[in-house]
C-alpha positions in Angstrom: 12.7 110.2 29.8 9.3 110.2 31.4 5.8 110.3 29.8 2.3 109.9 31.4 0.9 107.2 29.1 -2.2 106.4 31.0 -4.5 109.5 32.1 -7.9 108.7 33.5 -8.8 112.4 33.1 -7.6 114.7 30.1 -6.7 117.9 31.5 -8.2 120.9 29.8 -5.7 123.6 28.2 -5.2 126.3 30.9 -4.7 128.7 28.1 -8.2 127.9 26.5 -10.6 130.5 28.0 -13.6 128.8 26.3 -13.3 125.9 28.9 -14.2 128.3 31.9 -11.5 126.5 33.8 -10.9 128.4 37.1 -8.5 126.1 39.4 -8.7 127.3 42.7 -8.2 125.8 46.2 -10.6 123.0 46.8 -11.2 122.3 42.8 -10.4 119.7 40.7 -11.4 118.6 37.2 -12.7 115.8 35.3 -12.3 116.1 31.5 -13.1 119.7 30.7 -15.5 120.2 33.7 -14.6 121.9 36.9 -16.1 120.1 40.0 -16.1 121.5 43.4 -14.4 119.0 45.9 -15.1 119.8 49.4 -12.0 120.5 51.5 -13.3 119.9 55.0 -10.8 117.5 56.5 -10.9 116.2 60.1 -8.5 116.3 62.6 -4.8 115.2 61.8 -4.2 111.6 61.4 -0.9 111.1 60.1 2.1 113.3 60.4 5.6 112.6 59.1 8.3 114.7 60.2 11.9 114.9 58.8 11.7 111.2 58.0 14.9 109.7 56.6 15.2 106.1 55.5 18.6 104.8 54.3 19.9 101.4 53.0 23.5 100.1 53.0 26.3 100.9 55.6 26.4 104.0 57.8 29.5 105.1 55.9 28.0 105.1 52.6 24.1 105.4 53.0 21.8 105.2 50.2 19.2 107.9 50.9 16.0 106.6 49.7 13.9 109.0 51.8 15.9 112.1 52.6 14.0 114.3 55.3 10.4 114.4 54.1 7.6 116.0 56.0 3.9 115.9 55.3 0.5 115.3 57.1 -2.9 113.6 56.2 -6.1 114.4 58.1 -9.1 112.2 58.5 -11.2 111.7 55.6 -8.7 113.4 53.2 -6.9 112.2 50.1 -3.2 113.3 49.7 -1.2 112.2 46.8 2.4 111.4 46.7 3.8 111.9 43.0 7.0 111.3 41.3 8.9 109.0 39.0 10.0 105.6 39.7 12.9 105.5 41.9 12.1 108.8 43.8 11.2 107.1 47.0 7.5 106.9 47.0 7.0 103.3 47.8 9.7 103.4 50.4 8.0 106.2 52.1 4.6 104.3 51.8 5.9 101.1 53.6 7.8 103.2 56.2 4.5 104.3 57.5 3.8 100.9 59.1 7.6 100.3 59.8 7.5 97.6 57.2 11.0 98.5 55.8 13.1 95.4 56.7 15.9 96.3 59.3 18.6 95.7 57.9 19.3 96.5 55.2 16.9 99.4 55.8 17.5 102.0 58.7 15.2 104.6 60.1 17.9 107.4 60.4 16.0 110.0 61.7 12.5 111.8 62.0 9.3 110.5 63.2 6.0 109.2 62.1 2.9 110.1 64.1 -0.2 108.0 63.4 -3.2 109.2 65.5 -0.5 110.7 68.0 1.7 107.6 68.4 5.2 107.2 67.4 5.2 104.4 64.8 8.9 104.0 65.0 8.8 103.6 68.5 6.3 100.6 68.6 7.3 97.2 69.5 6.1 94.3 67.5 2.9 93.7 69.2 1.9 97.2 68.9 2.8 97.1 65.2 0.8 94.0 64.5 -2.2 95.6 66.0 -1.7 98.9 64.0 -1.3 97.1 60.6 -4.4 96.3 59.2 -6.7 97.9 61.7 -5.3 101.6 61.6 -3.3 101.5 58.3 -3.7 99.2 55.3 -2.2 98.9 51.9 -3.2 98.2 48.4 0.0 97.2 46.4 0.9 97.2 42.7 0.2 94.1 40.5 -2.6 92.0 42.5 -1.4 89.0 40.7 1.9 88.7 42.8 0.4 90.2 45.9 -2.2 87.6 46.2 -1.4 84.0 47.3 -1.9 81.7 44.5 -2.6 78.6 46.4 -5.4 80.0 48.6 -8.9 80.9 47.4 -9.5 84.6 47.6 -12.2 84.4 50.3 -10.1 82.5 52.5 -7.3 85.4 52.1 -9.9 88.1 52.9 -11.0 86.0 56.1 -7.3 85.9 57.3 -7.3 89.6 57.6 -10.9 89.5 59.6 -9.7 86.9 61.9 -6.6 88.9 62.7 -8.4 91.9 63.8 -12.1 91.2 63.9 -12.9 88.5 66.1 -16.6 89.6 66.7 -18.0 89.2 63.4 -18.9 86.0 61.1 -15.8 86.0 58.8 -17.6 84.1 56.2 -20.5 86.6 56.1 -18.1 89.6 56.4 -16.0 88.3 53.3 -19.0 88.0 51.1 -20.2 91.5 52.2 -16.8 92.8 51.2 -16.7 91.2 48.1 -20.0 92.6 47.1 -19.0 95.9 48.5 -16.1 96.3 46.0 -18.4 95.4 43.0 -17.8 91.9 42.3 -20.7 89.8 41.1 -21.8 86.4 42.6 -19.8 86.8 45.8 -20.0 83.2 46.8 -18.5 82.2 43.3 -15.6 84.8 43.7 -15.0 83.6 47.3 -14.5 80.0 46.1 -12.1 81.2 43.3 -8.3 81.0 43.0 -6.4 84.3 42.1 -5.7 82.9 38.8 -9.2 82.2 38.1 -9.9 86.1 38.1 -9.2 88.9 35.8 -6.7 91.6 36.8 -9.6 94.0 37.6 -11.2 91.5 39.8 -7.8 90.6 41.5 -7.4 94.0 42.4 -11.0 94.5 43.7 -10.1 91.6 46.0 -7.2 93.4 47.2 -9.3 96.3 48.0 -11.5 94.0 50.0 -8.7 92.5 51.9 -7.3 96.2 52.6 -10.7 97.1 54.0 -11.5 94.0 55.8 -10.5 95.7 59.2 -12.0 99.1 58.6 -8.6 100.9 58.5 -8.4 104.8 59.2 -5.8 105.1 56.6 -5.6 103.5 53.3 -2.0 103.6 51.4 -2.7 103.0 47.6 0.5 102.4 46.0 0.1 102.7 42.1 -3.3 100.7 42.5 -3.8 100.8 38.7 -0.3 99.9 37.2 -1.0 96.5 36.0 -4.5 97.1 34.6 -5.9 98.3 31.4 -7.3 101.7 30.8 -10.9 101.0 31.2 -10.2 98.9 34.3 -8.1 101.5 35.8 -11.0 104.0 35.6 -13.2 101.7 37.3 -10.9 100.9 40.2 -10.2 104.6 40.8 -13.9 105.4 40.7 -14.4 102.5 43.2 -11.7 103.9 45.6 -13.2 107.4 45.5 -16.7 105.9 46.2 -15.6 103.7 49.1 -13.3 106.6 50.7 -16.6 108.7 50.8 -18.6 105.9 52.1 -16.1 104.7 55.0 -14.7 108.1 55.7 -11.2 106.9 55.6 -8.1 108.9 54.8 -6.2 107.8 51.7 -2.5 108.2 50.7 -2.4 107.8 46.9 1.2 106.9 45.4 1.3 107.6 41.7 3.6 108.9 39.0 0.4 110.4 37.2 -0.6 114.1 37.8 -3.6 113.4 35.6 -4.9 110.9 38.3 -4.1 113.3 41.1 -6.3 116.0 39.6 -9.4 113.7 39.7 -8.9 112.2 43.2 -6.8 114.3 45.8 -7.3 117.2 47.9 -3.5 117.9 48.3 -0.6 116.7 46.5 3.2 116.2 47.5 5.6 116.2 44.5 8.6 113.8 45.4 12.1 113.5 43.6 15.3 112.0 44.6 13.9 111.0 48.2 12.8 114.6 48.9 9.4 116.6 48.6 10.2 119.4 46.1 6.6 120.8 46.0 3.4 120.6 48.2 0.1 122.1 48.4 -3.7 122.0 47.5 -4.0 120.2 44.3 -5.7 123.0 42.5 -2.8 125.3 43.5 -0.2 123.2 42.4 -1.6 121.9 39.1 -2.8 125.4 38.0 0.4 127.0 38.9 3.4 124.6 39.6 6.3 126.4 41.1 9.0 123.7 40.7 10.2 122.9 37.3 9.9 119.2 38.0 6.1 119.6 38.8 5.6 121.6 35.6 7.5 119.0 33.6 5.1 116.2 35.1 2.2 118.4 34.2 3.5 119.0 30.6 3.6 115.3 30.2 -0.2 115.0 30.5 -2.1 115.1 27.0 -4.6 117.6 26.4 -7.6 117.4 24.2 -6.8 121.0 22.6 -3.3 120.1 21.7 -3.6 116.8 19.5 -1.4 117.9 16.7 1.5 118.6 19.2 4.1 116.1 20.3 3.8 114.7 23.7 6.4 116.4 26.1 8.5 114.5 28.5 11.4 115.1 31.0 14.9 114.4 29.7 17.1 111.9 31.8 15.9 110.0 34.8 16.0 110.3 38.4 19.4 109.9 39.9 20.5 106.8 41.8 20.2 107.5 45.5 23.8 106.4 46.0 24.9 108.9 43.4 23.2 112.0 44.1 24.4 115.3 42.6 25.6 118.1 44.5 23.3 121.2 45.0 19.9 120.7 43.6 19.1 117.2 43.0 17.1 118.1 39.7 19.6 120.5 38.3 21.0 118.0 35.8 17.4 117.7 34.2 16.3 121.3 34.9 15.5 123.4 31.6 16.1 126.4 33.7 19.2 125.5 35.8 21.9 128.2 36.6 25.3 127.7 37.9 24.4 128.3 41.6 21.7 125.3 41.3 24.6 122.9 41.1 26.4 124.2 44.2 23.4 125.1 46.7 21.0 123.0 48.0 17.4 124.6 48.1 15.4 125.0 51.1 11.6 124.7 51.4 10.1 128.3 50.8 6.4 129.3 50.8 4.7 130.3 47.5 1.6 131.2 49.1 -0.8 129.9 51.8 0.0 126.1 52.2 1.8 126.0 48.6 5.4 125.4 49.4 8.3 124.6 46.9 12.0 123.5 47.2 13.7 125.6 44.5 16.1 128.5 44.3 14.2 129.9 41.3 10.8 128.9 41.4 8.5 129.4 38.4 6.3 132.5 38.3 
């Protein structure tokens, strides 16, 4: 069973007319306020078409990513949402062809980054791509940072690789200052274990931004942090994205977080995208029972007397996927046909799409 325990925003009750909430395209909310989030993306930077990533043998493949399609424009924040085990992180690392082969296999589809096919790149071109065009912030900075090197050196490593025209020492200090850490010289001279979890994650952000990437992939960037530090990191990411004009792919299980940061959202389940669209559209009127369940797991201020709701069961193992709709064993609205027929993607309205035989009204 899944619950969303950390919510950097508390969603207003949609049935409460006094809140004045009117969720439309291009809107997101912080607390009980509706803030207009400009939706004015640039040209398409990333396009993923029918991507399939399997593990294991061709005879018995484990379908970690099973035919997903989505796109990100320059300057846009797109969220990929779902429970642990649904394929979000495999999708994320696939974008820079970081899935080791074997055991991984890119079984189909294409990844077009600035018009180039990532899956067709050789190692030299991939090295140039990683860090300079696409960069990552991973979960748990305490394990992502090298414990035997000072953090300033680890930032400079990224600079040396792709930016030979700048003074690495000065640029490292500038990056440390940019991510909001006091006394950059002292921070640069520290080992990871000498910094708090929040400071470590800010260093990871500095490393990710060292080569001025055009696409930043943030894979659960606040998982290992306490609530107040999580909010600070998210505010920092939003500020840096606006300042630097980069695109962001936000990987999370938390729809409350998506409401506060993303222009568009893709809800992922069992290796597939089951619902996608503008954030306001998906969160105000979810069409897939899984999206609705994730949203119901978000606490609301007006419902303090009610028990928190969750989704029964867990994501199926990719080696033992059920027939028909993959969400059928957990769906409160399941019908017999759902257990036999695989639903196709259909359009709800505009860019709002869903993979369900009986979309919610």
